[in-house]
C-alpha positions as CSV (number, residue, x, y, z in Angstrom):
1,X,54.6,39.9,44.2
2,X,56.9,40.5,41.1
3,X,57.3,44.0,39.5
4,X,56.2,42.6,36.0
5,X,53.1,41.0,37.7
6,X,51.7,44.4,39.5
7,X,52.8,45.7,36.1
8,X,50.4,43.6,34.3
9,X,47.9,44.2,36.9
10,X,48.1,47.1,38.4
11,X,45.0,47.2,40.7
12,X,46.3,44.2,42.6
13,X,47.6,45.4,46.6
14,X,47.4,41.5,47.6
15,X,49.5,39.0,46.0
16,X,46.5,36.3,45.8
17,X,44.7,34.9,42.7
18,X,41.6,32.9,43.1
19,X,41.7,30.0,40.9
20,X,39.0,29.0,38.1
21,X,37.5,26.2,39.5
22,X,34.7,24.3,37.8
23,X,31.1,24.5,39.8
24,X,32.6,26.9,42.2
25,X,33.6,30.3,40.6
26,X,31.2,32.3,39.2
27,X,31.2,35.4,38.7
28,X,30.2,36.8,41.9
29,X,33.3,35.3,43.7
30,X,35.2,36.3,41.0
31,X,34.3,40.1,41.4
32,X,34.5,39.7,45.1
33,X,38.4,38.8,45.1
34,X,39.3,41.2,42.4
35,X,37.2,43.9,44.7
36,X,39.5,43.1,47.5
37,X,42.5,43.7,45.8
38,X,43.6,40.4,44.2
39,X,42.4,38.6,41.4
40,X,39.6,36.9,40.6
41,X,38.7,34.0,38.1
42,X,35.4,32.9,36.9
43,X,35.7,28.8,36.1
44,X,34.3,28.4,32.9
45,X,34.9,24.0,33.6
46,X,32.9,22.6,31.1
47,X,30.7,24.6,29.5
48,X,31.6,25.5,26.0
49,X,28.4,28.3,25.0
50,X,29.9,31.3,24.0
51,X,27.0,33.1,25.7
52,X,27.6,32.2,29.2
53,X,30.7,33.3,28.7
54,X,29.5,36.7,27.9
55,X,26.9,36.9,30.5
56,X,29.5,35.9,33.3
57,X,32.1,38.4,32.1
58,X,28.7,40.9,31.7
59,X,27.9,40.3,34.8
60,X,31.3,41.1,36.4
61,X,31.3,44.6,34.4
62,X,28.2,45.6,36.3
63,X,30.0,45.6,39.7
64,X,33.7,45.9,38.4
65,X,35.5,49.2,37.0
66,X,37.3,48.8,34.1
67,X,40.6,50.9,33.7
68,X,41.7,53.0,30.9
69,X,41.8,50.7,28.6
70,X,38.4,49.2,29.2
71,X,40.0,46.1,30.7
72,X,37.8,44.2,34.0
73,X,40.2,43.7,37.0
74,X,39.3,39.5,36.7
75,X,40.0,36.0,34.4
76,X,38.4,33.4,33.4
77,X,39.8,29.8,33.0
78,X,39.3,27.0,30.9
79,X,39.9,23.2,30.6
80,X,42.1,23.6,27.4
81,X,41.6,19.9,26.2
82,X,38.1,20.3,26.8
83,X,37.7,23.9,25.3
84,X,39.8,22.7,22.9
85,X,38.0,19.8,21.4
86,X,34.6,22.1,21.0
87,X,33.7,23.3,17.4
88,X,32.7,26.3,19.0
89,X,35.8,27.3,21.1
90,X,37.2,30.1,18.6
91,X,33.5,31.9,18.8
92,X,34.0,31.2,23.1
93,X,37.2,32.9,22.6
94,X,35.6,35.7,20.9
95,X,32.7,36.3,23.0
96,X,36.0,36.9,26.0
97,X,38.1,38.6,23.9
98,X,35.3,41.3,23.7
99,X,34.2,41.5,26.9
100,X,37.6,42.4,27.5
101,X,39.2,40.7,30.9
102,X,42.0,41.3,31.9
103,X,43.7,37.3,32.3
104,X,42.4,34.3,30.3
105,X,43.7,30.6,32.1
106,X,44.6,27.9,30.5
107,X,45.2,24.6,32.6
108,X,45.0,20.9,31.4
109,X,46.3,20.2,27.8
110,X,47.5,22.0,24.4
111,X,46.9,25.5,24.8
112,X,49.0,26.8,22.2
113,X,46.4,27.0,19.3
114,X,44.0,29.0,21.5
115,X,47.1,31.4,22.1
116,X,48.4,31.5,18.9
117,X,44.5,32.4,17.8
118,X,44.0,35.5,20.6
119,X,47.2,36.5,20.2
120,X,46.5,37.3,16.3
121,X,42.7,39.0,17.5
122,X,44.8,41.0,19.6
123,X,47.0,42.3,16.3
124,X,44.2,44.9,15.8
125,X,44.4,46.1,19.5
126,X,45.1,50.3,20.0
127,X,49.3,50.0,20.1
128,X,48.7,51.6,24.0
129,X,46.3,49.0,24.9
130,X,48.1,46.1,26.4
131,X,46.8,42.8,25.7
132,X,45.0,40.3,27.7
133,X,47.8,38.5,30.1
134,X,47.6,34.5,29.3
135,X,47.8,32.6,32.5
136,X,49.2,28.3,31.8
137,X,49.1,26.2,34.8
138,X,51.6,23.5,34.4
139,X,52.2,20.4,36.5
140,X,56.2,19.9,35.8
141,X,58.7,21.7,34.6
142,X,58.7,20.5,31.3
143,X,55.1,21.6,30.9
144,X,56.7,25.1,32.1
145,X,59.0,25.6,29.8
146,X,56.1,23.9,26.7
147,X,53.6,27.1,28.4
148,X,56.9,29.4,27.7
149,X,56.9,28.5,23.8
150,X,53.7,29.3,23.1
151,X,53.4,32.5,24.9
152,X,52.4,32.0,27.9
153,X,52.6,35.2,30.0
154,X,51.9,34.1,33.6
155,X,53.3,30.4,34.7
156,X,51.6,28.6,37.1
157,X,52.9,26.1,38.9
158,X,51.0,23.2,40.7
159,X,51.9,21.0,43.2
160,X,50.3,17.6,44.0
161,X,48.7,18.9,46.6
162,X,46.0,21.2,44.7
163,X,42.3,20.2,44.9
164,X,40.8,19.0,41.8
165,X,42.3,18.0,38.9
166,X,46.4,18.1,38.9
167,X,48.7,15.6,37.3
168,X,48.4,11.7,38.5
169,X,51.8,11.9,39.5
170,X,54.1,15.3,40.3
171,X,55.9,17.4,42.6
172,X,54.5,19.0,45.9
173,X,54.7,23.0,45.3
174,X,57.3,23.2,47.9
175,X,59.6,21.3,45.0
176,X,58.1,22.4,41.9
177,X,58.0,25.9,42.5
178,X,61.9,26.6,42.7
179,X,62.4,23.9,40.2
180,X,60.3,25.6,37.5
181,X,61.8,29.2,38.9
182,X,65.0,28.0,37.7
183,X,64.2,26.5,34.9
184,X,62.7,29.7,33.5
185,X,65.3,32.1,35.8
186,X,66.6,33.3,32.3
187,X,63.1,35.3,31.3
188,X,61.2,37.9,33.0
189,X,57.4,35.7,33.3
190,X,56.0,35.7,36.7
191,X,55.7,32.4,38.4
192,X,52.6,31.9,40.7
193,X,52.2,29.0,43.3
194,X,48.9,26.6,43.2
195,X,48.3,23.6,45.5
196,X,47.9,23.4,49.4
197,X,48.0,26.8,50.3
198,X,45.6,28.2,52.5
199,X,46.5,30.8,54.9
200,X,49.2,33.5,55.3
201,X,51.8,31.1,56.3
202,X,51.3,29.2,52.4
203,X,51.5,33.0,51.4
204,X,54.6,34.0,52.8
205,X,56.3,31.2,52.6
206,X,55.6,30.6,48.7
207,X,56.6,34.0,48.3
208,X,60.2,34.0,49.8
209,X,60.7,31.3,47.4
210,X,60.1,33.5,45.0
211,X,56.7,33.5,43.6
212,X,55.5,36.2,42.0
213,X,51.9,35.4,43.5
214,X,50.0,32.9,45.2
215,X,46.9,31.1,43.8
216,X,44.4,30.0,46.7
217,X,41.6,27.4,45.4
218,X,39.8,26.0,48.3
219,X,39.6,28.4,50.7
220,X,38.1,30.2,48.0
221,X,35.4,27.2,48.4
222,X,34.7,28.4,51.8
223,X,33.3,31.9,50.9
224,X,30.3,32.8,51.2
225,X,29.9,33.9,47.4
226,X,30.8,30.6,46.5
227,X,27.9,28.3,45.2
228,X,28.7,24.8,46.2
229,X,26.2,23.4,48.0
230,X,26.1,23.9,52.2
231,X,26.4,20.4,52.5
232,X,30.0,20.5,50.5
233,X,31.0,23.3,52.3
234,X,30.1,21.7,55.6
235,X,31.6,18.5,54.9
236,X,35.4,20.1,54.6
237,X,35.1,22.5,57.3
238,X,34.5,19.0,59.3
239,X,37.3,17.4,57.6
240,X,41.1,17.4,58.9
241,X,44.4,15.3,58.0
242,X,44.3,16.0,53.8
243,X,47.1,14.2,54.0
244,X,44.6,10.7,54.2
245,X,41.5,12.0,54.0
246,X,42.0,13.4,50.4
247,X,42.5,11.1,47.6
248,X,43.4,11.4,43.6
249,X,41.5,9.3,41.6
250,X,39.8,8.9,37.7
251,X,36.5,7.4,39.7
252,X,34.3,10.9,39.5
253,X,35.5,11.3,35.7
254,X,34.8,8.3,35.2
255,X,30.8,8.3,36.7
256,X,30.4,11.7,34.9
257,X,31.8,10.6,31.7
258,X,33.8,13.7,31.6
259,X,37.0,11.6,29.4
260,X,39.6,13.1,30.8
261,X,43.1,12.2,29.4
262,X,44.5,9.1,31.7
263,X,47.8,11.8,32.6
264,X,45.5,13.9,35.1
265,X,43.6,12.6,38.4
266,X,41.0,14.9,40.8
267,X,41.3,15.1,44.1
268,X,38.7,14.4,46.6
269,X,37.7,14.1,50.1
270,X,38.0,9.7,50.2
271,X,34.3,8.4,51.4
272,X,33.2,5.5,50.5
273,X,32.9,5.4,46.8
274,X,36.5,6.0,46.6
275,X,37.2,3.2,49.6
276,X,35.5,1.0,47.3
277,X,36.9,2.1,44.0
278,X,40.6,1.9,45.7
279,X,40.3,-1.3,47.0
280,X,38.7,-3.7,43.7
281,X,37.6,-0.8,40.8
282,X,34.1,-1.2,41.9
283,X,31.8,1.7,41.0
284,X,28.1,3.2,41.5
285,X,26.5,3.1,38.7
286,X,26.2,6.8,37.0
287,X,22.2,6.8,37.7
288,X,23.0,6.0,41.8
289,X,25.8,8.8,41.8
290,X,23.6,11.7,40.2
291,X,20.8,10.9,42.7
292,X,23.6,10.5,45.2
293,X,24.9,14.0,44.3
294,X,20.9,15.5,44.2
295,X,20.5,13.9,47.8
296,X,23.6,16.0,48.4
297,X,24.7,12.6,50.1
298,X,28.4,12.8,50.6
299,X,29.5,9.0,50.9
300,X,29.1,8.6,47.5
301,X,29.1,12.4,46.0
302,X,32.4,14.0,45.2
303,X,33.5,16.7,47.8
304,X,36.6,18.5,45.9
305,X,39.4,19.9,48.1
306,X,43.3,20.0,48.7
307,X,45.3,18.6,51.0
308,X,45.4,21.8,53.1
309,X,41.5,20.9,54.0
310,X,42.6,20.3,57.7
311,X,43.1,24.2,57.5
312,X,40.0,25.4,56.5
313,X,37.9,26.1,59.3
314,X,35.3,29.0,58.8
315,X,33.3,30.1,56.1
316,X,33.8,33.8,55.6
317,X,33.4,36.2,52.8
318,X,35.7,36.3,50.1
319,X,36.5,39.9,51.1
320,X,37.1,38.9,54.3
321,X,39.8,36.2,53.5
322,X,41.8,38.1,51.1
323,X,41.9,40.9,54.0
324,X,42.9,37.9,56.8
325,X,45.4,36.8,54.4
326,X,46.6,39.8,54.1
327,X,47.2,40.4,57.8
328,X,49.4,36.8,58.2
329,X,51.4,38.1,55.1
330,X,52.1,41.0,56.6
331,X,52.8,39.7,60.2
332,X,55.3,37.2,58.6
333,X,56.8,39.3,56.5
334,X,56.5,43.1,57.1
335,X,58.7,44.7,53.9
336,X,54.7,43.5,52.2
337,X,52.7,45.7,54.6
338,X,51.6,48.5,52.3
C-alpha cells in the first residue's frame, strides 16, 4: 500500500478494497471487510432515499469502532449520473456526511458538483479532523485527469474485465493502471486497480505495478454476507473461462429501464437472453424478465460478474476471503508481510 493511502485509512492492514456493488454490497458485507483489515463499501446503487443511506451507515456503526475523529472505517458508493439526477442528492449526501464514513465513492458520470458540495460542507469541520476521502472510479486516462481536476482524493482505474458496469470500450486493467499512474506521476494521489482481480496473484501483480491498493468486486459476491441469491452464487461458482462466458451489453439496462448513458455497458454471464440480443436484438418483455428474476431463472435473468469468474470457486465468509488473499500476497511478496 502507498504511504498516502495508509495515512488516509490507518485502520487498513490489507491492501484490499471491496467495491460498492448495487444490490450486492450492503452494510453487513462492507463492515465484515473493514473488520478484517480491508476497506468495505456499501453500494447505494439506484437508491436515492436519504433515510436509506443513513440507516445503512447507522447499522454499520453498530458493529464498527469509530476512530478518534469519529469516522467509521467504511465507505459508501454512488452512481454519479443517477444520484446527480435526483432532486434529493444534497439531502442524501448530507445524511452520509452526518454519519461520518471514512470515504465516499463516485462512479460513472460527472461527480464534480457533488465533490464541490461536499468540500463546501466540510469547511465547517474542526481543523484537526480529516475530511471524508473521495474516490472517483474512471475507465480512461482522460477520465483520471478529469477526476483529479474535480478534487478526487483517490483514483480507481477500472479495466474492461470488471463485472457490472464499466465503459463500453476501454483498456484492460493491466494496460490502464500503468498509464494512469504515469499520467498522474506528478501528483501524490493514490491510484487503485479494479477489474478482473479475484485472488492474491492478481492483487500482488497490481501492487507490483504500482497500485496503492486493489479493488475486488465479484470475489466478494461469493461471500456469505453478500445478499445476492444462492442461485446467482452457484451460477458463478459453476462458470469458467470468463473471457467467453461473460459479455458486455446494454440489454439488462434496457430491460430494467435504468437509462444508463450510452458510453457504459454491463458485464454479465452470457445466457439465452444475451445470445438472442447479440444475434438479432431480440429482447424478452419487461414482464417476462421480471418473472425470470422472481423465479431465479438465470437463462434469462442477469448474473453480474467479471472476466475472472473462472477463479471464483468457493463461498466463504468475507473475513476469510480477506485472510486468504492476504496470505497469497504475502507468500508472493514477502515485503508485504506484517
